[in-house]
C-alpha positions as CSV (number, residue, x, y, z in Angstrom):
1,M,16.8,-1.6,-10.8
2,D,14.3,-4.1,-12.4
3,L,11.2,-2.2,-11.3
4,K,8.7,-5.0,-12.2
5,S,10.8,-7.7,-10.4
6,V,11.2,-5.6,-7.2
7,L,7.4,-4.8,-7.3
8,F,6.5,-8.5,-7.7
9,D,8.8,-9.5,-4.9
10,L,7.1,-6.9,-2.6
11,C,3.6,-8.1,-3.6
12,R,4.4,-11.7,-3.0
13,A,5.3,-11.0,0.6
14,D,2.7,-11.4,3.3
15,G,1.8,-8.2,5.2
16,V,-1.8,-8.0,6.5
17,S,-2.1,-5.1,8.9
18,G,-0.6,-5.9,12.2
19,D,1.5,-8.8,10.8
20,E,3.8,-7.1,8.3
21,T,7.1,-8.9,9.2
22,S,7.5,-10.7,5.8
23,A,6.8,-7.6,3.7
24,A,9.0,-5.5,5.9
25,S,11.9,-7.9,5.4
26,V,11.7,-7.6,1.6
27,A,11.4,-3.8,1.7
28,L,14.3,-3.6,4.2
29,R,16.5,-5.7,1.9
30,E,15.8,-3.4,-1.0
31,L,16.2,-0.2,1.0
32,K,19.6,-1.3,2.3
33,K,20.9,-1.0,-1.2
34,F,20.7,2.8,-0.7
35,T,21.8,3.2,2.9
36,D,23.2,1.3,5.8
37,E,21.1,3.4,8.2
38,A,18.0,1.2,7.7
39,F,16.1,-1.0,10.2
40,S,12.8,-2.6,10.9
41,D,11.1,-2.3,14.3
42,D,8.9,-4.6,16.5
43,F,5.7,-3.2,14.9
44,G,6.5,-4.0,11.3
45,N,7.7,-0.6,10.2
46,V,10.8,0.0,8.1
47,F,12.7,3.2,8.6
48,A,15.9,4.7,7.1
49,K,18.0,7.9,7.2
50,I,20.1,9.1,4.3
51,D,22.2,12.0,5.6
52,N,23.3,14.2,2.7
53,K,24.6,16.9,5.0
54,K,21.9,19.3,4.0
55,N,19.9,21.9,6.0
56,K,16.4,20.3,5.5
57,T,15.0,16.8,5.7
58,I,12.2,15.3,3.7
59,L,10.3,12.2,4.7
60,L,9.2,9.8,1.9
61,D,6.4,7.5,3.1
62,A,4.5,4.5,1.7
63,H,2.7,1.9,3.7
64,I,3.8,-1.7,3.7
65,D,0.6,-3.4,4.9
66,Q,-2.2,-4.9,2.9
67,V,-5.8,-5.7,3.5
68,G,-6.8,-9.2,4.5
69,F,-8.7,-11.0,7.2
70,I,-8.3,-12.3,10.7
71,V,-9.6,-15.7,12.1
72,N,-11.9,-15.2,15.0
73,Y,-13.7,-18.6,15.5
74,I,-13.6,-22.2,14.4
75,T,-17.0,-24.0,13.9
76,D,-17.8,-27.5,15.0
77,E,-17.4,-28.6,11.4
78,G,-13.9,-27.1,11.1
79,F,-14.8,-24.0,9.1
80,L,-13.0,-20.7,10.0
81,K,-15.1,-17.6,10.8
82,F,-13.2,-14.4,9.9
83,S,-13.4,-10.7,9.8
84,P,-11.9,-8.1,7.4
85,V,-8.7,-6.3,8.2
86,G,-9.2,-3.1,6.2
87,G,-12.0,-2.3,3.8
88,I,-12.9,-5.2,1.6
89,D,-15.9,-5.6,-0.6
90,K,-17.7,-8.7,0.5
91,R,-19.3,-9.2,-2.9
92,L,-16.0,-10.6,-4.3
93,L,-15.4,-13.1,-1.5
94,P,-17.4,-16.2,-2.3
95,A,-15.2,-18.8,-4.0
96,T,-12.0,-16.7,-3.4
97,K,-8.8,-18.5,-2.8
98,V,-6.9,-17.5,0.4
99,E,-3.8,-18.4,2.4
100,V,-4.1,-18.8,6.2
101,L,-0.8,-17.8,8.0
102,T,0.1,-19.9,11.0
103,A,3.3,-20.4,13.0
104,D,4.0,-23.6,11.1
105,G,3.5,-22.1,7.6
106,K,0.6,-21.4,5.2
107,L,-2.6,-23.3,4.8
108,E,-4.5,-22.9,1.6
109,G,-8.2,-22.5,1.7
110,V,-11.3,-21.2,-0.1
111,I,-14.0,-18.9,1.1
112,T,-17.2,-21.0,0.9
113,S,-20.0,-20.1,-1.3
114,C,-23.5,-21.5,-1.4
115,P,-24.4,-22.8,-4.9
116,P,-27.0,-20.6,-6.5
117,H,-29.2,-23.8,-6.8
118,L,-29.4,-23.9,-3.0
119,S,-29.4,-20.2,-2.2
120,K,-32.6,-18.5,-1.1
121,D,-31.4,-15.2,-2.6
122,S,-28.6,-15.8,-5.1
123,D,-28.5,-12.1,-6.2
124,K,-27.6,-10.8,-2.7
125,A,-24.1,-10.5,-1.5
126,P,-23.6,-12.7,1.6
127,S,-22.7,-11.0,4.9
128,Y,-19.6,-12.0,6.8
129,D,-21.8,-14.0,9.2
130,E,-22.6,-16.2,6.2
131,L,-19.1,-16.7,4.9
132,Y,-16.5,-19.3,6.1
133,I,-13.1,-20.4,5.1
134,D,-12.7,-24.1,4.3
135,V,-9.1,-25.4,4.7
136,G,-10.2,-29.1,4.5
137,L,-9.8,-29.9,8.2
138,G,-12.1,-31.0,11.0
139,K,-12.5,-29.0,14.1
140,D,-9.8,-30.7,16.2
141,E,-7.2,-30.5,13.4
142,A,-8.1,-26.9,12.6
143,T,-8.0,-25.8,16.2
144,A,-4.6,-27.5,16.6
145,K,-3.1,-25.9,13.5
146,I,-4.8,-22.5,13.3
147,P,-4.6,-20.2,16.4
148,L,-7.4,-17.6,16.6
149,G,-6.0,-14.3,15.4
150,S,-4.2,-15.9,12.5
151,R,-4.1,-13.6,9.5
152,V,-5.5,-14.5,6.1
153,L,-4.7,-13.0,2.7
154,F,-5.8,-13.4,-0.8
155,K,-3.9,-16.1,-2.7
156,A,-2.9,-14.4,-5.9
157,E,0.4,-14.4,-7.9
158,P,1.5,-11.2,-9.7
159,M,1.0,-11.3,-13.4
160,T,2.0,-9.2,-16.4
161,L,-0.8,-7.8,-18.5
162,L,-0.6,-6.3,-22.0
163,G,1.3,-3.1,-22.4
164,D,3.0,-1.9,-19.2
165,R,0.3,-3.0,-16.8
166,V,0.6,-5.5,-14.1
167,S,-1.9,-7.1,-11.7
168,S,-1.5,-8.4,-8.2
169,R,-2.7,-8.4,-4.7
170,A,-1.1,-5.8,-2.4
171,L,-0.3,-3.2,-5.1
172,D,-1.9,-1.0,-2.5
173,D,0.7,0.1,-1.4
174,R,3.7,-2.0,-2.5
175,A,3.5,0.2,-5.7
176,G,4.3,3.2,-3.4
177,V,7.2,1.3,-1.8
178,A,8.6,0.5,-5.2
179,T,8.2,4.1,-6.3
180,I,10.2,5.4,-3.4
181,L,13.0,2.8,-4.0
182,R,13.1,3.8,-7.7
183,A,13.2,7.5,-6.7
184,L,16.2,6.8,-4.5
185,E,18.0,5.1,-7.4
186,L,17.2,8.0,-9.7
187,V,18.4,10.8,-7.4
188,G,21.6,9.0,-6.3
189,T,23.8,11.4,-4.5
190,S,22.2,14.5,-6.0
191,S,19.6,15.2,-3.4
192,E,19.4,18.7,-1.9
193,Y,17.7,17.2,1.2
194,N,18.5,14.7,3.8
195,I,16.1,11.9,3.2
196,D,14.1,9.8,5.7
197,V,12.2,6.8,4.4
198,A,9.2,5.3,6.1
199,F,7.6,2.1,5.0
200,S,4.9,2.1,7.6
201,C,2.6,-0.5,9.1
202,Q,-1.1,-0.5,9.8
203,E,-2.2,2.2,7.4
204,E,-5.3,0.2,6.4
205,T,-6.4,0.2,10.0
206,G,-5.7,3.8,11.0
207,E,-2.2,5.0,9.9
208,S,-0.6,3.8,13.1
209,G,2.8,3.2,11.6
210,A,3.0,6.7,10.1
211,K,2.2,8.1,13.5
212,M,5.1,6.2,15.0
213,L,7.6,6.9,12.3
214,S,6.8,10.6,12.0
215,F,8.2,11.0,15.5
216,K,11.4,9.2,14.5
217,S,12.0,11.7,11.7
218,D,13.2,15.2,12.0
219,C,11.6,16.0,8.7
220,D,10.6,19.5,7.5
221,L,8.6,18.1,4.6
222,A,6.9,14.9,3.7
223,I,5.6,13.1,0.6
224,A,3.1,10.3,1.2
225,V,3.1,7.9,-1.8
226,D,0.0,5.8,-2.1
227,V,-2.5,4.6,-4.7
228,S,-5.8,6.1,-5.7
229,F,-8.7,5.2,-7.9
230,A,-8.2,4.8,-11.6
231,Y,-11.1,4.9,-13.9
232,S,-12.3,1.6,-15.2
233,Q,-16.0,1.2,-16.1
234,G,-19.0,2.6,-14.5
235,E,-17.3,4.9,-12.0
236,D,-17.7,8.7,-11.8
237,K,-14.8,10.1,-14.0
238,E,-14.7,13.2,-11.8
239,K,-13.6,11.1,-8.9
240,C,-11.0,9.0,-10.7
241,G,-7.6,9.3,-12.2
242,E,-6.5,7.8,-15.5
243,M,-3.9,5.1,-15.9
244,G,-0.9,6.0,-17.9
245,K,-1.2,9.7,-17.2
246,G,1.3,10.0,-14.4
247,A,1.2,10.8,-10.7
248,M,-2.0,12.2,-9.1
249,I,-0.8,15.2,-7.2
250,G,-2.9,15.8,-4.1
251,I,-4.8,19.0,-3.3
252,A,-6.6,19.0,0.0
253,P,-7.3,21.3,3.0
254,S,-4.8,19.2,5.1
255,L,-2.0,19.3,2.5
256,S,0.4,22.1,1.8
257,K,-0.8,24.2,-1.2
258,D,2.7,25.5,-1.8
259,F,4.0,21.9,-1.9
260,S,1.3,20.8,-4.4
261,N,2.0,23.8,-6.6
262,A,5.8,23.2,-6.5
263,L,5.2,19.6,-7.8
264,I,2.9,20.8,-10.5
265,R,5.6,23.4,-11.6
266,L,8.3,20.7,-11.6
267,A,6.1,18.3,-13.6
268,K,5.5,21.0,-16.3
269,E,9.2,22.0,-16.4
270,N,10.4,18.4,-16.9
271,N,7.6,17.4,-19.3
272,L,6.4,14.7,-16.8
273,P,2.7,13.6,-17.1
274,Y,0.6,14.4,-14.0
275,Q,-3.0,14.8,-12.9
276,L,-4.7,16.3,-9.9
277,E,-6.5,14.6,-7.1
278,V,-8.7,17.1,-5.3
279,M,-10.0,16.1,-1.9
280,S,-12.3,18.1,0.2
281,S,-11.2,16.9,3.6
282,Q,-8.6,14.4,4.8
283,T,-6.8,12.3,2.3
284,G,-7.3,8.8,3.7
285,T,-3.5,8.2,3.5
286,D,-0.6,8.4,5.9
287,A,-0.3,12.1,5.1
288,D,-3.2,12.6,7.5
289,A,-1.1,11.4,10.4
290,I,2.2,13.0,9.3
291,V,0.9,16.5,8.7
292,V,-0.3,16.9,12.3
293,S,2.7,15.2,14.0
294,K,5.0,17.2,16.3
295,G,4.4,20.9,15.4
296,G,3.1,20.1,12.0
297,V,4.8,18.9,8.8
298,K,4.3,20.4,5.3
299,S,3.0,17.4,3.4
300,V,1.7,16.4,0.0
301,T,0.3,13.1,-1.5
302,L,1.4,11.5,-4.7
303,S,-0.9,8.8,-5.8
304,I,-0.5,6.1,-8.4
305,P,-3.7,5.3,-10.4
306,L,-4.9,1.8,-9.5
307,K,-7.9,-0.3,-10.6
308,Y,-9.8,-2.8,-8.5
309,M,-8.6,-1.5,-5.1
310,H,-8.5,-4.0,-2.2
311,T,-9.0,-7.1,-4.4
312,P,-6.7,-10.0,-5.5
313,V,-6.4,-8.4,-9.0
314,E,-5.4,-4.8,-8.4
315,V,-3.9,-3.2,-11.6
316,V,-1.3,-0.5,-12.1
317,S,0.8,0.9,-14.9
318,L,4.6,0.6,-14.5
319,S,4.9,3.9,-16.4
320,D,2.9,5.7,-13.7
321,I,5.3,4.3,-11.0
322,E,8.3,5.4,-13.1
323,N,6.9,8.9,-13.7
324,T,6.0,9.3,-10.1
325,A,9.5,8.3,-9.1
326,L,10.9,10.8,-11.6
327,L,8.8,13.6,-10.2
328,I,10.1,12.8,-6.6
329,S,13.7,12.7,-7.8
330,E,13.4,16.0,-9.6
331,F,12.0,17.6,-6.4
332,L,14.9,16.1,-4.4
333,K,17.4,17.5,-6.9
334,A,15.8,20.9,-7.1
335,G,16.1,21.8,-3.4
336,E,14.4,24.9,-2.0
337,L,11.1,25.3,-3.9
338,L,8.8,26.1,-1.0
């Protein structure tokens, strides 16, 4: 598996929450390399079962959607009014390139910004009421081509940085999807668990897909693979992980302490780098939905350190993806540890 190539294919796919069809198609194509029992549903979820004839089943989850925007009005001048889908820092939006998804294809646009020479307060981040998307059309043309409710996403091609780092939109959480695919390749036929795979929709708007898919699974355990904050500059180091130091193993009231400890033991035994992510409440990931599904599912999070979350230039380390996949595969091979 060419990890970077698969990751870039996933990141290029469109998948704003509620409209994940394109991303689901790419993920399903890659998942079918490991099992014929894989499908996508009407909501944009991808689900698979790998029956290894074992007594217990583990669910491996990562969300397939990405943050973006939705068109909610077209002005008399042909500009698009829009709202965020998921949490996006409006400070980065002026002059950002975007793609508007329509039934007839993509339209490129830019988010308008008032030149500082004309702005009354150039140091203040504009509100969404002050931001518009310019696609170069008048009102009649824009209304004909762009239905209200059209999704909009950052226009950004994946790129390779120095060392083993890459940058792209949608690494949250296509990095998690790539991690699970790599773990399936690493474990091969050696898993001591039956494996269910969930690439879930609408995580950024409330973990809806995970709620759906946890009822399709007969899992006894679950690992939610997501991203979390990597230290860059100016953040609180106590609240961040470090890039290049492996998976962030989650510890939280809602997560299984035994599961977290088992992963820590495995990482030590196999000389795999790891770090801890301590949370005082819920995790903000699909694990929050999975752990309370049915009669309750023992769950843990594994997070990949990521810089610049919810921007067009998210950054991860390929070695962190690889080491997270290795940790998952070692757990699958080890069998009964809880």
